[in-house]
C-alpha positions as CSV (number, residue, x, y, z in Angstrom):
1,X,153.3,92.1,155.9
2,X,154.5,92.2,152.1
3,X,155.5,88.6,151.0
4,X,159.3,89.8,151.0
5,X,159.4,90.4,154.5
6,X,161.5,88.6,156.9
7,X,160.0,87.9,160.4
8,X,160.9,89.2,163.3
9,X,162.7,86.2,165.5
10,X,163.8,84.3,163.2
11,X,167.4,84.4,161.8
12,X,167.2,81.3,159.1
13,X,164.4,81.0,156.4
14,X,162.9,79.0,154.3
15,X,163.0,80.2,151.1
16,X,161.0,79.2,147.7
17,X,161.6,80.8,144.2
18,X,159.3,79.8,141.4
19,X,159.5,80.3,137.7
20,X,156.3,82.2,136.7
21,X,154.1,79.7,135.3
22,X,156.0,76.8,136.6
23,X,158.3,76.6,133.3
24,X,161.0,74.4,133.9
25,X,163.7,76.5,132.3
26,X,166.6,74.9,134.9
27,X,166.6,71.7,132.9
28,X,168.9,73.6,130.7
29,X,172.3,74.4,131.8
30,X,172.3,77.7,130.4
31,X,169.7,78.8,132.2
32,X,170.6,77.0,135.5
33,X,174.0,78.2,135.3
34,X,172.4,81.9,135.6
35,X,170.7,80.7,139.2
36,X,174.2,78.9,140.2
37,X,176.9,82.0,139.4
38,X,174.7,84.4,141.3
39,X,173.9,82.3,144.1
40,X,177.6,81.7,144.2
41,X,178.0,85.9,144.1
42,X,175.8,86.6,146.7
43,X,177.5,83.9,149.1
44,X,181.2,85.7,148.4
45,X,180.0,89.3,148.0
46,X,177.0,89.7,149.8
47,X,177.3,87.5,153.1
48,X,174.2,84.8,151.8
49,X,174.8,81.8,153.8
50,X,173.4,78.8,152.5
51,X,172.6,75.6,154.9
52,X,170.7,73.5,152.0
53,X,169.3,73.9,148.5
54,X,168.2,72.4,145.8
55,X,167.1,73.6,142.1
56,X,164.3,71.6,140.5
57,X,163.5,72.3,136.9
58,X,160.8,75.9,137.7
59,X,161.5,76.6,141.3
60,X,164.4,76.4,143.6
61,X,164.2,76.2,147.5
62,X,166.9,77.3,149.6
63,X,167.2,77.6,153.9
64,X,169.4,80.8,154.1
65,X,170.9,83.2,156.6
66,X,173.1,86.6,156.6
67,X,176.9,85.8,157.5
68,X,176.2,87.9,160.9
69,X,172.2,87.3,160.7
70,X,171.3,90.8,159.5
71,X,167.7,90.1,158.3
72,X,167.4,93.7,156.5
73,X,170.7,92.8,154.4
74,X,169.4,88.8,153.7
75,X,166.4,90.9,152.3
76,X,168.1,93.3,150.2
77,X,170.3,90.2,148.7
78,X,167.3,88.1,148.1
79,X,165.5,91.0,146.5
80,X,169.1,92.3,144.2
81,X,169.1,88.2,143.6
82,X,165.6,87.8,142.1
83,X,166.0,90.9,140.1
84,X,169.2,90.6,138.7
85,X,168.2,87.0,137.9
86,X,165.3,87.8,136.0
87,X,167.4,90.6,133.8
88,X,169.9,87.8,132.9
89,X,167.4,85.3,132.1
90,X,165.3,87.5,130.2
91,X,168.4,88.3,128.0
92,X,169.1,84.7,127.5
93,X,165.4,84.1,126.4
94,X,165.6,86.9,124.1
95,X,168.4,85.6,122.0
96,X,167.8,81.9,122.5
97,X,164.3,81.2,122.9
98,X,162.2,84.3,122.4
99,X,159.2,82.7,121.3
100,X,158.6,81.3,124.6
101,X,159.5,84.6,126.6
102,X,156.6,86.1,124.8
103,X,154.2,83.2,125.2
104,X,155.0,82.0,128.8
105,X,157.0,85.2,130.5
106,X,154.6,88.4,129.3
107,X,153.3,90.5,132.1
108,X,150.2,91.3,130.5
109,X,148.9,93.5,133.8
110,X,152.2,95.0,134.9
111,X,152.8,98.3,134.5
112,X,156.5,98.4,135.4
113,X,158.3,95.2,133.1
114,X,157.4,93.6,130.3
115,X,158.4,90.4,131.3
116,X,157.9,88.6,134.9
117,X,160.4,85.8,134.7
118,X,160.1,85.0,139.1
119,X,156.3,84.6,140.0
120,X,155.3,87.2,143.1
121,X,157.8,86.9,145.8
122,X,160.0,84.8,147.0
123,X,157.9,83.2,150.1
124,X,160.5,83.2,153.3
125,X,159.4,81.4,156.4
126,X,161.3,81.5,159.0
127,X,162.5,78.2,160.9
128,X,162.0,79.0,164.6
129,X,162.8,75.0,166.1
130,X,165.2,72.5,165.1
131,X,161.9,70.5,164.3
132,X,160.9,73.0,161.6
133,X,164.5,73.6,160.4
134,X,164.9,69.1,160.0
135,X,161.5,69.3,158.4
136,X,162.4,71.8,155.5
137,X,166.0,70.3,155.0
138,X,164.3,66.7,154.7
139,X,161.9,68.8,152.4
140,X,164.5,70.0,150.1
141,X,166.6,67.3,150.0
142,X,163.4,64.9,149.2
143,X,162.0,67.2,146.4
144,X,163.9,65.4,143.4
145,X,163.1,62.2,144.1
146,X,159.4,63.1,145.1
147,X,160.1,64.4,141.6
148,X,161.0,61.7,139.9
149,X,163.6,63.2,138.8
150,X,166.2,60.5,140.8
151,X,165.7,57.4,143.0
152,X,168.0,58.7,145.6
153,X,167.8,62.3,147.0
154,X,172.4,62.3,146.9
155,X,172.0,61.6,143.3
156,X,170.7,64.9,142.6
157,X,173.5,66.9,141.3
158,X,171.7,70.4,141.7
159,X,171.3,69.8,145.5
160,X,173.1,69.9,149.0
161,X,172.0,66.6,149.8
162,X,175.4,64.6,148.5
163,X,177.3,67.1,150.9
164,X,175.2,66.4,154.0
165,X,175.2,62.8,153.3
166,X,179.1,62.3,152.1
167,X,181.1,65.7,153.4
168,X,181.5,65.9,149.3
169,X,181.3,69.4,148.2
170,X,178.9,70.3,145.4
171,X,178.1,73.2,143.5
172,X,177.4,75.6,146.0
173,X,178.8,76.0,149.8
174,X,177.3,75.0,152.6
175,X,177.7,77.0,155.9
176,X,176.1,75.6,159.0
177,X,174.0,78.0,160.7
178,X,175.2,76.1,164.5
179,X,178.5,77.4,163.3
180,X,177.6,81.2,164.3
181,X,176.7,79.8,167.7
182,X,179.9,78.5,168.3
183,X,181.2,82.1,167.7
């Protein structure tokens, strides 16, 4: 199975995407906004649904599913997201930080591209039990506190922790996979 395959028997996935060499690009709004805007596009136009997320300085974690639990479409959406954001991040780096682009993102062993923005794969893990979902949910929301970025997970603005704690909307809309079961 390729690292981009989604698992049979699962409809909701824990996904990690890391920047190549773990460069903390997402500390800067210009790069982080590319991720946010692309996720919003995928939510509004490609049926991506997010149950939980965190955008860390060098990576992101999400619990995602397709609006109709269509794993093939989810797989395509995640591939398009990675491709589009890699292109946009490359273009921004070419303008604003070409030295960093050349030094940290040059793909020396690649034959199909000059730069590798994302580390290989997006590592989807099928979440097939409530216990596993709860574990990944807690991991996502505690990530900023565990990394020393905040003392309380709800303080981190690039996460769904505040939504789940208070109901206050954050930067990305949240969808509860349990709502699909109610249909």
